[in-house]
C-alpha positions in Angstrom: 0.0 0.0 0.0 2.8 2.4 0.9 4.6 1.6 -2.3 1.5 2.4 -4.4 1.1 5.7 -2.5 4.7 6.6 -3.3 4.2 5.8 -7.0 1.0 7.9 -7.0 2.9 10.8 -5.4 5.7 10.5 -8.0 3.2 10.5 -10.8 1.5 13.6 -9.3 4.9 15.3 -8.9 5.7 14.7 -12.5 2.4 16.2 -13.5 3.0 19.3 -11.4 6.5 19.8 -12.9 5.5 19.3 -16.5 4.4 22.2 -18.6 1.7 22.3 -21.2 3.0 22.3 -24.7 0.7 25.1 -25.6 2.2 27.3 -22.8 5.8 26.3 -23.8 5.3 27.3 -27.4 3.6 30.5 -26.5 6.3 31.5 -24.1 9.0 30.6 -26.6 7.5 32.8 -29.3 7.0 35.6 -26.8 10.6 35.4 -25.4 12.0 35.2 -28.9 10.1 38.3 -30.0 11.3 40.3 -27.0 14.9 39.2 -27.4 14.8 39.9 -31.1 13.4 43.4 -30.6 15.8 44.2 -27.7 18.8 43.0 -29.8 17.5 45.1 -32.8 17.2 48.2 -30.6 20.7 47.8 -29.1 22.3 47.2 -32.6 20.3 50.2 -34.0 21.4 52.6 -31.2 25.0 51.4 -31.5 25.1 51.9 -35.2 23.4 55.3 -35.0 25.9 56.6 -32.4 28.9 55.2 -34.3 27.8 56.5 -37.7 26.8 59.9 -36.3 30.1 60.3 -34.5 32.1 59.3 -37.5 30.1 61.8 -39.6 30.7 64.7 -37.2 34.4 64.0 -37.0 34.6 63.8 -40.8 32.8 67.2 -41.1 35.2 68.7 -38.5 38.2 67.4 -40.4 36.9 68.7 -43.7 36.1 72.1 -42.2 39.6 72.3 -40.7 41.2 71.4 -44.0 39.1 74.1 -45.8 40.1 76.7 -43.2 43.8 75.7 -43.4 43.7 76.4 -47.1 41.7 79.5 -47.0 43.6 81.1 -44.1 47.0 80.3 -45.7 48.0 83.9 -45.9 49.0 85.4 -42.6 48.4 89.0 -43.8 44.7 88.7 -44.2 42.8 91.5 -42.3 40.8 90.4 -39.3 37.6 91.3 -41.1 38.4 88.9 -43.9 39.5 86.2 -41.4 36.2 86.6 -39.6 34.3 86.3 -42.9 36.1 83.1 -43.8 35.5 81.6 -40.3 31.8 82.5 -40.5 31.5 81.0 -44.0 33.0 77.7 -42.8 30.6 77.7 -39.8 27.6 78.0 -42.0 28.9 75.6 -44.7 29.8 72.7 -42.4 27.4 73.4 -39.6 30.1 73.5 -37.0 31.2 76.1 -34.4 34.5 77.7 -35.1 36.7 79.6 -32.6 39.9 81.5 -33.2 42.0 81.6 -30.1 45.2 83.5 -29.4 48.3 81.7 -28.1 47.2 82.8 -24.6 43.8 81.2 -24.9 41.8 84.4 -25.5 38.9 84.2 -27.9 39.6 86.3 -31.1 36.6 85.1 -33.0 33.7 85.2 -32.5 33.2 88.2 -30.2 31.6 86.3 -27.3 32.1 86.2 -23.6 34.5 83.5 -22.5 32.6 80.2 -22.0 33.0 78.2 -18.8 34.5 75.1 -20.4 37.0 76.9 -22.6 39.9 76.8 -20.1 39.7 73.1 -19.9 39.4 72.8 -23.7 42.4 75.1 -24.2 44.3 73.0 -21.6 43.6 69.8 -23.6 44.6 71.5 -26.8 47.9 72.7 -25.4 48.5 69.2 -23.8 48.0 67.5 -27.2 50.2 70.0 -29.0 53.0 69.8 -26.5 52.8 66.0 -26.7 53.0 66.1 -30.5 56.0 68.5 -30.4 57.8 66.4 -27.8 57.4 63.3 -30.0 58.8 65.1 -33.0 61.8 66.4 -31.0 62.5 63.0 -29.5 62.4 61.4 -32.9 64.8 64.0 -34.3 62.3 65.3 -36.8 61.7 69.0 -37.2 58.5 70.5 -35.9 56.1 71.5 -38.6 53.5 73.7 -37.0 51.3 73.2 -40.1 50.8 69.5 -39.1 50.1 70.1 -35.5 46.5 69.2 -34.7 44.4 67.7 -31.9 41.2 65.9 -31.6 39.2 66.6 -28.4 36.0 64.7 -27.5 33.7 65.3 -24.5 30.4 63.7 -23.5 28.5 66.5 -25.3 30.7 67.4 -28.2 33.5 66.5 -30.6 36.3 69.0 -31.4 39.2 69.4 -33.8 42.0 72.0 -33.4 45.1 73.0 -35.4 47.7 75.8 -35.2 48.0 78.6 -37.7 50.1 81.8 -38.0 48.2 85.0 -38.4 49.6 88.5 -38.1 52.9 87.1 -37.1 51.6 85.2 -34.1 50.6 81.6 -33.5 46.9 81.1 -33.1 44.6 78.1 -32.4 41.7 77.3 -34.6 39.2 75.2 -32.7 36.2 73.6 -34.4 33.5 71.8 -32.4 30.1 70.2 -33.1 27.6 69.3 -30.4 26.2 65.8 -29.8 22.9 67.4 -28.7 21.1 66.4 -31.9 22.4 62.8 -31.6 21.2 62.6 -28.0 17.8 63.9 -29.0 17.6 61.5 -31.9 18.8 58.6 -29.7 16.1 59.5 -27.1 13.4 59.7 -29.8 14.6 56.3 -31.3 14.5 54.8 -27.8 10.8 55.9 -27.4 10.0 54.7 -30.9 11.7 51.4 -30.2 9.9 51.0 -26.9 6.5 51.7 -28.6 7.4 49.3 -31.4 8.5 46.7 -28.9 5.2 47.0 -27.0 3.2 46.6 -30.2 5.4 43.7 -31.4 5.0 42.0 -28.0 1.2 42.4 -28.2 1.2 41.1 -31.8 3.5 38.2 -30.9 1.3 37.5 -27.9 -1.7 37.0 -30.3 0.2 35.3 -33.1 2.2 33.0 -30.8 -1.1 32.0 -29.0 -2.7 31.2 -32.4 0.4 29.3 -33.6 0.8 27.3 -30.4 -2.9 26.3 -30.6 -2.5 25.4 -34.2 0.5 23.2 -33.4 -0.8 21.7 -30.2 -4.3 20.9 -31.3 -3.4 18.0 -33.6 -0.9 16.8 -31.0 -3.7 16.8 -28.4 -5.9 14.9 -30.8 -3.2 12.3 -31.4 -2.6 12.1 -27.7 -6.3 11.5 -27.0 -6.2 8.8 -29.7 -3.3 7.1 -27.9 -5.2 7.3 -24.6 -8.2 5.6 -26.3 -5.9 2.8 -27.4 -4.7 2.4 -23.8 -8.3 2.2 -22.7 -9.0 -0.6 -25.2 -10.9 1.4 -27.9 -9.1 0.3 -31.0 -11.6 1.6 -33.6 -11.6 5.4 -32.8 -9.2 6.4 -35.6 -8.7 10.1 -36.3 -8.7 9.8 -40.1 -7.5 13.4 -40.3 -4.9 15.1 -42.5 -2.7 17.6 -40.7 -0.5 20.4 -42.0 2.7 18.7 -40.8 4.2 15.5 -42.4 5.4 14.2 -39.1 2.0 14.6 -37.5 0.4 12.8 -40.4 2.8 10.0 -40.1 2.3 9.8 -36.3 -1.5 9.8 -36.7 -1.4 7.2 -39.4 1.0 5.0 -37.3 -1.3 5.2 -34.3 -4.4 4.4 -36.4 -2.6 1.5 -38.0 -1.4 0.3 -34.6 -4.9 0.6 -33.3 -6.2 -1.4 -36.2 -3.5 -4.1 -35.8 -4.0 -4.3 -32.0 -7.7 -4.5 -32.5 -7.2 -7.3 -35.0 -4.8 -9.1 -32.6 -7.2 -8.6 -29.7 -10.1 -10.2 -31.7 -7.8 -13.0 -32.7 -6.7 -13.5 -29.1 -10.3 -13.7 -27.9 -11.2 -16.1 -30.7 -8.1 -18.2 -29.9 -9.0 -18.4 -26.3 -12.6 -19.2 -27.1 -11.7 -21.9 -29.7 -8.9 -23.4 -27.7 -11.2 -23.6 -24.7 -13.9 -25.2 -26.7 -11.5 -27.7 -28.4 -10.0 -28.6 -25.0 -13.4 -28.8 -23.3 -15.0 -31.2 -25.8 -12.4 -34.0 -25.6 -12.0 -33.6 -21.9 -15.8 -33.9 -21.4 -15.9 -37.0 -23.6 -13.0 -38.6 -21.8 -14.7 -37.9 -18.5 -18.0 -39.2 -19.7 -16.7 -42.4 -21.2 -14.4 -43.1 -18.2 -17.5 -42.8 -16.0 -19.4 -45.1 -18.3 -16.6 -47.7 -18.1 -16.7 -47.5 -14.3 -20.5 -47.6 -13.9 -21.8 -49.5 -17.0 -19.4 -51.2 -19.3 -16.7 -52.3 -16.9 -17.9 -55.9 -17.1 -18.8 -55.9 -20.8 -15.6 -56.4 -22.8 -17.1 -55.2 -26.1 -18.6 -52.0 -24.7 -15.4 -51.4 -22.6 -13.3 -51.8 -25.7 -15.5 -49.3 -27.6 -15.5 -46.7 -24.8 -11.7 -47.2 -24.3 -11.1 -46.6 -28.0 -13.1 -43.3 -27.9 -11.1 -42.2 -24.8 -7.9 -42.9 -26.6 -9.0 -41.1 -29.8 -10.1 -38.0 -27.8 -6.8 -38.1 -25.9 -4.9 -38.3 -29.2 -7.0 -35.3 -30.5 -6.2 -33.4 -27.4 -2.5 -34.2 -27.7 -2.6 -33.1 -31.4 -4.2 -29.8 -30.4 -1.5 -29.2 -27.7 1.2 -30.1 -30.2 -0.1 -27.8 -32.8 -0.4 -24.9 -30.3 3.2 -25.5 -29.2 4.4 -25.8 -32.8 2.7 -22.5 -33.7 4.1 -20.8 -30.6 7.6 -22.0 -31.4 7.4 -20.9 -35.0 6.0 -17.4 -34.2 8.5 -16.9 -31.4 11.4 -17.9 -33.7 12.8 -20.6 -31.5 12.2 -23.5 -33.9 15.5 -25.4 -34.3 14.8 -27.5 -37.4 17.8 -27.3 -39.6 17.8 -27.0 -43.4 18.8 -30.1 -45.3 18.7 -31.4 -48.9 16.1 -34.2 -49.3 14.0 -35.9 -51.9 10.8 -33.9 -52.0 9.2 -36.5 -54.4 9.5 -39.2 -51.8 8.0 -37.0 -49.1 5.0 -36.0 -51.2 4.3 -39.7 -52.1 4.7 -40.7 -48.4 2.4 -37.9 -47.1 -0.2 -38.5 -49.8 -0.2 -42.2 -48.9 -1.2 -41.5 -45.4 -4.7 -40.4 -46.8 -5.1 -43.8 -48.6 -7.7 -44.9 -46.0 -10.0 -42.2 -47.3 -9.9 -43.5 -50.8 -10.4 -47.0 -49.6 -13.2 -46.5 -47.1 -15.0 -43.2 -48.0 -14.9 -43.0 -51.7 -12.4 -40.2 -52.1 -10.2 -39.9 -55.2 -6.6 -38.8 -54.9 -4.8 -38.0 -58.2 -1.1 -37.4 -58.4 1.0 -35.6 -61.0 4.5 -35.9 -59.4 7.9 -35.5 -61.1 10.5 -37.9 -60.1 13.7 -37.1 -58.1 12.8 -33.5 -57.2 15.0 -32.2 -54.4 14.7 -29.2 -52.1 16.6 -27.5 -49.4 14.6 -26.8 -46.2 13.6 -28.3 -42.9 12.4 -31.9 -43.7 10.1 -32.3 -40.7 8.5 -29.0 -41.2 8.0 -29.5 -44.9 6.2 -32.8 -44.2 4.0 -30.9 -41.8 3.1 -28.4 -44.5 2.3 -31.1 -47.0 0.1 -33.0 -44.6 -1.9 -29.9 -43.6 -2.4 -28.7 -47.2 -3.5 -32.2 -48.4 -5.7 -32.7 -45.4 -7.3 -29.3 -45.9 -8.1 -30.2 -49.5 -9.8 -33.4 -48.4 -11.9 -31.4 -45.9 -13.1 -28.9 -48.4 -13.3 -30.8 -51.7 -16.7 -31.0 -53.5 -19.3 -33.7 -54.0 -17.1 -35.6 -56.4 -14.6 -36.1 -53.5 -11.7 -35.4 -55.9 -8.2 -34.1 -54.8 -5.2 -33.5 -57.1 -1.7 -33.3 -55.8 1.0 -32.0 -58.2 4.8 -31.6 -57.9 6.5 -30.1 -60.9 10.2 -29.1 -61.2 10.6 -25.7 -62.7 13.6 -23.6 -63.7 14.1 -22.0 -60.3 11.8 -23.9 -57.9 9.7 -27.0 -57.3 6.0 -26.0 -57.6 3.8 -28.1 -55.2 0.0 -27.8 -55.7 -3.0 -29.2 -54.0 -6.3 -28.7 -55.8 -9.8 -29.5 -54.6 -13.2 -29.3 -56.3 -15.1 -27.5 -53.5 -17.1 -24.3 -53.6 -14.0 -22.1 -53.5 -13.1 -19.2 -51.2 -14.8 -15.8 -51.3 -12.4 -13.0 -52.3 -12.9 -11.2 -49.0 -11.8 -14.4 -47.1 -8.6 -15.1 -49.1 -6.4 -13.1 -46.6 -8.0 -14.6 -43.5 -7.8 -18.3 -44.3 -4.2 -18.3 -43.0 -5.2 -17.0 -39.5 -5.5 -19.2 -36.5 -8.9 -21.0 -36.1 -10.2 -19.7 -39.4 -13.5 -21.4 -40.2 -15.1 -21.3 -43.6 -18.7 -20.1 -43.8 -19.7 -23.4 -45.4 -20.8 -26.1 -43.0 -19.7 -29.6 -44.0 -18.4 -32.9 -42.6 -14.7 -33.1 -42.3 -13.1 -36.5 -43.1 -9.8 -35.4 -41.6 -9.9 -34.3 -38.0 -8.0 -31.1 -37.5 -7.3 -28.5 -34.8 -8.0 -25.4 -36.8 -4.3 -24.4 -36.8 -3.2 -26.2 -39.9 -3.0 -23.3 -42.4 -1.6 -21.0 -39.7 1.2 -23.5 -39.1 1.7 -23.7 -42.9 2.1 -19.9 -43.1 4.5 -19.7 -40.2 6.7 -22.5 -41.5 6.9 -21.2 -45.0 7.6 -17.6 -43.9 10.3 -18.9 -41.6 12.1 -20.4 -44.6 11.2 -17.5 -46.9 9.3 -19.9 -49.2 6.7 -18.3 -51.5 3.1 -19.6 -51.2 -0.5 -18.7 -51.9 -3.9 -19.8 -53.0 -5.8 -19.5 -56.3 -9.6 -19.8 -55.8 -12.8 -19.1 -57.7 -16.2 -19.5 -56.2 -17.9 -22.6 -57.5 -14.7 -24.1 -59.0 -12.6 -25.0 -56.0 -9.2 -23.9 -54.7 -5.6 -24.6 -55.5 -3.0 -24.1 -52.8 0.6 -23.7 -54.1 4.1 -23.6 -52.6 7.4 -22.9 -54.5 10.0 -24.9 -52.7 13.6 -23.8 -53.4 15.9 -26.1 -55.4 19.1 -27.0 -53.5 22.2 -24.9 -54.3 24.5 -26.6 -56.9 27.3 -27.1 -54.4 25.0 -28.7 -51.8 23.3 -30.9 -54.4 
């Protein structure tokens, strides 16, 4: 009891830990959408900042180069210099400052800005470093090549030295990042709004897609549960959008059909075996009681009753033997080895065992058998096949009581045929005659007592040795069972 409770708790725990496939797919789509939009926003902002910064620096360098060329003459009047500086400011959309060597603003005429001392300090530091490197390397200092790039959180700057009116001056060009910050802020809001919209859209789309995917899976799961409950006929019969789901659904339907067929055969087998066991046991018991109570002192009656007991015992033993043979064959544990033997002699010998029917009950057995036909198979099992097929023909032949047995050697095989003149087999029953306990719909008296397993044993034996077999039948004209026994290999023969 404790063990069962533990197993129940474990199953319950598994159910709690497991997630619904619909929820998993929905969350997966949603998380993917959020991650994709977030990554897109990061890459977009990074590219925007990088491209904008590069463009600003490029503009500053081009503006500086233009100023360097246009201010090449050191004798320009200050008004002309101011005009040139203003022109570059408007043309490149940058702020331009002309600073004296002491750091005073020459152009434009504006009060000193708070951050200019720090900017001038950075310019001087960069220039001094450049001059020091030139002196250490032994190169002359070319003031025309002295420049500095200054970048702060809010702006980018470019500075170079120029000689005006006989003195060194600094030209400082700067461009603000304010537009970039505003654009970045706007893009962040746009991205956030787009992300919210995309999340809402992905919420709906992922829910729809997850339902679309999980619905057929749920249907197939329910079908599998129906199989577990023993309902083998509730096939879905649906076609889904996915090849794998169609294959899975078809496999489950096919499995249900086959399991249902096996279940019916099992029930029929149990019913038939029970009946076939019950009848001889009942008769054995009845006649044993009659011997004890009635015929024990009458030798003639005792002999008759004893013979019946022996016959029923033999019938019971034959049934048990056939059931065991069939089980061994279908389980693949039959140990009969292949040998080369004279099939002609075996056919004659097995056909001769039915001679009592021709002598006592008016049956006719015709033979068309080639001499010295050999085959390569299990000798004992082949004799079992021959006996069951010939016995089946005697049981189902027509009013003329005629059975024909043929054995013809062909190019690649030895064709064995047993033909009767009965009423034939309906087309819908041709595939079922090989099943265990198959019974024809025609009621008739059987001259050969059987167990109902003969053709099933024939099928199992021939499939074990990969020997082709079949039946040709036409209603009203009888049936012809055939087997193509293999000829022995040349080296074995």
